N, C-alpha and C positions, 0 to 999 in steps of 0.2 A: 439490251433490256427488253427487246420485243418478246423474247422467249418467256420472260417472267410474266409479261402482260398477257400473252396468249395462254399461258398456263392457267391464269386466273379465269380467262374466258372459258377455257375447257372445263374447269371445275364448275363454273356457273351453268354450263350446258348440261353437265352430268346431274347437277342438283335439280335442274328443271325437269328432267325425265329420269328419276332414280330407278324405276322398275325396268325401263328400257336399258339403262346402263348396266344394271345387275345381270339381266338376261344376256346382254352383249358380252359381258366379261365371263359369263358362266363357261363358255367354250374354252377360253384361255385357262380359267381356274381348273377345270377338270383335266385339260391337257397337261398343264404343268404338274398337277398332283399325280396324274397317271404316269408320266415320265419319271418323276422322282421316286415314286413307290416301286415301279417295276425295276428301275436301275438299282434302287436300294435293296430289293429282294436279291438281285444278282450279286451285289456287293456283300450282302450279309451271308449268302450261301458260300461265296468265295472265302470270306473270313472264317466261317465255320469249318470249312474243309481244311484251310491252311492251319488253323489252330489245332485241328485233330491230327494233322500230319506232324506238325512241329512238337506236339505234346509227346510224341514217341521218341523225340530226339532227332538231331540232325546228323548223327554219325552212324546211321544204320544202312546196311546193305541187305537186299532181299534177293535170294537166288530161287528162281521158280522153274519147275519142270515145264517143258513144252517143246514139241518138235517143230522145226521150221524148214522142212524139206530135207533134213539130214537122213542119211541112210542108216545111221545107228539108232539104237533104242532110245526113244525120247523119254528118259526117266532119270530122276535123281534117286539115290539110294541112301540107306543108312550108312553104308561104307563111305560114300562121298562126304556125308556129314562128319563121320569120324575123322577123316583126313583134315577137314577144316578146323576141327577142334584140337589139332596137334599144334601146340604152342611153339614147337621148334620150327615147323614149316611156316606157320603164320603168326609171327610175334606181334603183329599189329591187331590181331583179333582178340578182343576182350571177352566176348561171350558169343556163343552160337547156339541156336535152338532149332533143331529139325522139327518139322510139323507135317501132319497128314490131316486133311480136312475131308469130311464126308457128311452126308445128310442122314439123320436118324430120327425116329419117333421117340419122344420122351413122354412118360406117363406118371402121374401121381394120382391114384384113385381114378376118379372120373375125368380128371383134367389131362388132356393130351395135346400134343403139338409136334410139328415137324421143324427141326432146327439144324443148323450147321454144328457139327461136333468136331472139335479140333483135338487131335492127339498131339501132345507136345511135352516139353520138359519145364521144370521150374524156372529155367533161365528165360523162357519166353515172357513171363510176367515182369521180370527185371528189365529186359530189353525194351519192351513196349510200355513200361511205366504203368501197368495195370494197378488200380487202387481197389481195395476191398471195402465193401460197406459192412460186412459181417463175416466172421470166420477167417480163414486163411487159404491161400493157394496151396495146392498139394506140394510136398517137399520131396527131396531126393530119396529119402528112406522109403516113402510110399511108392515112388516110381520103381525103385530097385526091387521092392517086394511084390510088384505087380498088383497092388491093391486096387480094388474097384471103387475109386473115389472120383468125384466130379465137382467142378466149380461152375456155377451158373451165372450167366449174364443177368442184369437187373430185370430185363423184360421177361426172360424165361422164368425167373424166380416168381415174378408176379403172376404170370400165366398159370403156373403149375400149383403154386401155394397160396395165392391170394395174399391175405394179410398175415399169414402164419410165418413163423421163422423157419427157414428151410434147413439151417445148419444142423447136422446130426441125423437128419431124416433121409429116407431112401427114395430114389426115383428109379423108374425102369427105363433103360435105354435099350431098345430092341427087346431081347429076351432076357437081359441081365439086369440085376439090381446093383445100383451104385449108391454110395453114401455121399451126401453133400458135405463138403468141407468148408465151402465159402461161397459168398455171393459178391460179384463185382459191383463197385459203385457205378451208377448210371453215367454214361458218357454224354447223355443229353439228346441222343438221336439214334434212330435205327438205320441211318443212311451210311454214306461212305466211311469206311474205317471204324465203324462202331462195334463195340463188344457186347452191346446190350442183348442181342439175340444170339449170342454164341454160347457154346457149351465146351468146357475144357476137361479132358481126361488125360491120364498118363499115356505117353506115346506108345509103349509096347502093348498096353491094353487095347488101344485103338487099332493098332496094326494086326495083332493076332486074334483078339477076341471079338471086337465089334465088327470090323470090316473085312477080316480075312484077306489082307492085302497081298497082292502077287509079289513074287520075288524076281529080281533081275540081277544077273551075275552073282547069284547066291545070297542076295541081300534084299530086305524089304524095300519097296519103293516108297517114296515120300512126296508130298506136294511141294515142299519148299524148305528153305533154310534161312532163318533170320540171323543176321550177323551184326554185332555191335563192335565197331573198331575203337581204338583208343582215342583218336582225335578226328576232327572233320577233315584234316589234311591227309589222313590215311585212307580216305574213301577211294580215290581213284587208283593209287598204287595197289591197294588190297583187292579191288575189283579186278584189276588186270591180272594179278597173281592167281586169284580164284579161277578166272577164266582159263588161264593157261593150264592149271592143274586139272580142272575138270575136263578140258578137251583131251588131255593126255589119258586120263582115266577112262574116258568114253571112246577112245580109239578113233577120234575124228581126224581126218586128213586135212591137208592144207586148204583144199578147195571146199571142204564140208562146212556147212553152217552149224552154229551152235545148236545143240538140242536142249538148251536151257537158256534162261534170260537172267540178267543181273540188273537190278535197278537200285537207286539210292533215293534218299529223301529229296535231294535237289531235283531229281527227275520228276518225282511226284508233284513237288511244288510248282515246277514249270508247267506240267500238264494241267494242274488245277488252275493255274493262272490263265492258261490259254482257253480252257473250257469256260471259266467264269467271265473272261473278256467277251467271248462269243455270246454267252448267255445274256450279259448285260446289254450288248449291242442289239441283240434280237428283241429283248424286252423293251429297251428304249425306243426301238423303231416302231414297235406296236403302239406304245404310248404316244409317240410323236404324231400318229394319225389324228389323235384328238386335237393336237395343236393346230394342224392344218384346217380341220373342221372349224375350230374356234376362230382362226384367222379369217376364214371365208365369212363367218358370221360378223366379224368386225367390219369387213369390207361392205357387206350388205347393209348393215345399219348406218355406216357412214354415207353410203350412197343415198339412203333414205333421208338422212340428216341434211345432205346437200340440197335435195329436192324440197324439203320442208322450209329451208332457209334461203330459198332463191331470192326473195325480195330483200332479205337482209344483205345478201351478197351484192345485189344490184345497187342498193343504197350505199354500201361501203365503197364500191367502185366509183359511183357517181361523186362521192365526197373525196376521191383522190387516192383510195387504197390501191396499191400495186398488186400485180398478180402474185408476187412472192409473199405479200402479206396474207392474202387469202390462202395460198398454199400452206404457209406456216401455221395459220390458225387451225385448219382442219387436220393437218398432219400431227400437230401437237395434241389435239383432242384424241386422235387414234392412239398415239403413244401413251397418253395418260391412261386410257382405258386398258390397254394391254399391260402396262406396267403395274397398275393397281391389281389387275387380274392375276398377274404373275406373283405378286407379293401375297395375295390371298391364297393362291394355289400352293405356294411354299409353306405357308402357315398350316394349310389343310393337310399337306403331306406329312408334316411333323406330328400333327394330331393323330393321323391314321397310324403312323409308325409307333407312336406311344400307346395307342389303343391295342394294336396287335401284340405289343410287348407284354400286355396284361393277360393275354390268353394263355391259360395253363397248358403245358405240354407242347407249346410251339417253340421248337428249339432254335430255329433260324430267325435271327433278328433282322429287321429292316434297317440297314445302315445307309443313311443319307449323307453322302460325302459333301464337304464344302465346295469342291470343284463342280459337283453336280448342281448345287444350289446356284452358284454364280453363272453356270452355263444356262440353267433354266431361266434365270432373270434376263440374261442377254438374249436368249431366244425369244422370250415374250416381248421384250422391247423391240427386237428386230422384226417380229411379226407385226407390231404396230406400225413400223415404218413401211414394211413391204406391202401390207394389206391396206394401209391408210393412204399410200401415195396416189393410187389411181383415183379414189374419190376426191382427194384434194386437188388433183390436176383437173378433174371434171369441173370442180368449183371455179377454177381460174379461167376456164374456157367459156363461162357464161357471158353473154352480151349484156352490159348493164341496162340498156334500154329495154330489152326483152325481159330482163329479170325484174325490173320495176313494174312491168305490166302483169307479171305472173300472179295468179290468184291461188 
C-alpha cells in the first residue's frame, strides 16, 4: 500500500509546482512523440510500398536484362519474349508482356516535360492491374496496326493538359505526334512502382520509331518481360524453366553467370520489408535521442527537488522513515512524471498523425503500430526508473541531523 500512498505524495508535489512539472515532462513528451512519428513514417512507407507491390498480384515474374560479368551479350530480345509466349513450352505462363523503357520529351503546346516512356503490349495493363480514369488502354488491333497512340499517367496528364480532358487529343513525343487513348487512375504517389509519371505506347512503335532500338541476334532488344503465371505455386518452377531456356538461347556455358535477372513479387516484398525495417530503426534511433535528453532533464529536476526538500527528508528520517521509504517516494515521483509525459506524448503523436493525414497530396500515411505505443510507454516508464534512481539514492544518503539544519 506504500506505493499508493507515495503515488498521492508524487501528485501533490507535481500540483505544487505545475510549471516545473510540465517543463520536466516536455522532454519526454517530445521524445515519445518523435519516436512514434518517425517510426510511424517508416511503417507507413513500408505499408504503401507493400500495397503497391501486392496490388500487381503475387503471381508475377519479372525478367530484366542486365550483364553480370558474362561474356555473352547482356540483352533480352523480342525473340526471347516470343519463346516465353509459347504455351506449349510454358503451360504455366498465363500472360507475358515484353517492354522497353526510355526517356523522352512530351509536349502539348507550351507545356513540356521529360518522362519515362514504356513501349509494351495490352497484356501489360492486365498483368499489373492498371486502372483507367478515362479512356482506355490501347488494344491489340492498334498495336498490330502500329498506330501512334499513347496512354498517359495521371501526373503526366495533369502536367501537359491541366484541367482539360486529354483523351482524343494529340501530344508530341520527340518529333512524332501521338493520340491519347486514355489516362491512368492515380496510384497516389510518384515513388516506387508508381505509374503516375509513366507514358505507355505500343511496343513496336517504341522500338522502331521512338528510340530506334538496336538489334541483337537479329531481334530488337527489350528492357524486360513481365510474366503472369497461373498460380503462386507456379512461380519457382516457372522461374527455373525460364532461366534454363534463356541460358540456352543466350549460349551461356556452365560457368557463365546469367546475363539477365529473374525476380518475383515475394523477392520484392522481402526487399521492401528489409528496407523499411532499416528505415524504421534509423528514424526511431534519431527520435530516441530526444528521449535521452528528456531523461536527463528528469534527473536534473529530481536532483533540484531533493535539494529543495532536504529539511523534509531530514524530518521524515527523524520521525522513523527508512531509507527505502525515501527511495520509494522520489522514485515514484520520477516514474509518475515520465509516465504522464509518455501518455501525453502518445496522444500528441496520434494528433500529429491525424493532422498529417489531412494534408492533400500526402500519399504516405503515418502508421502508429500498437506495439510501438506499448514500447514507447514502457520506455518512458523505464526512463523514469533509470533517471530517477540516482536522485532518489542521493535523498537516502542525507544525514537527518544535517538535513534538519539545512536552510
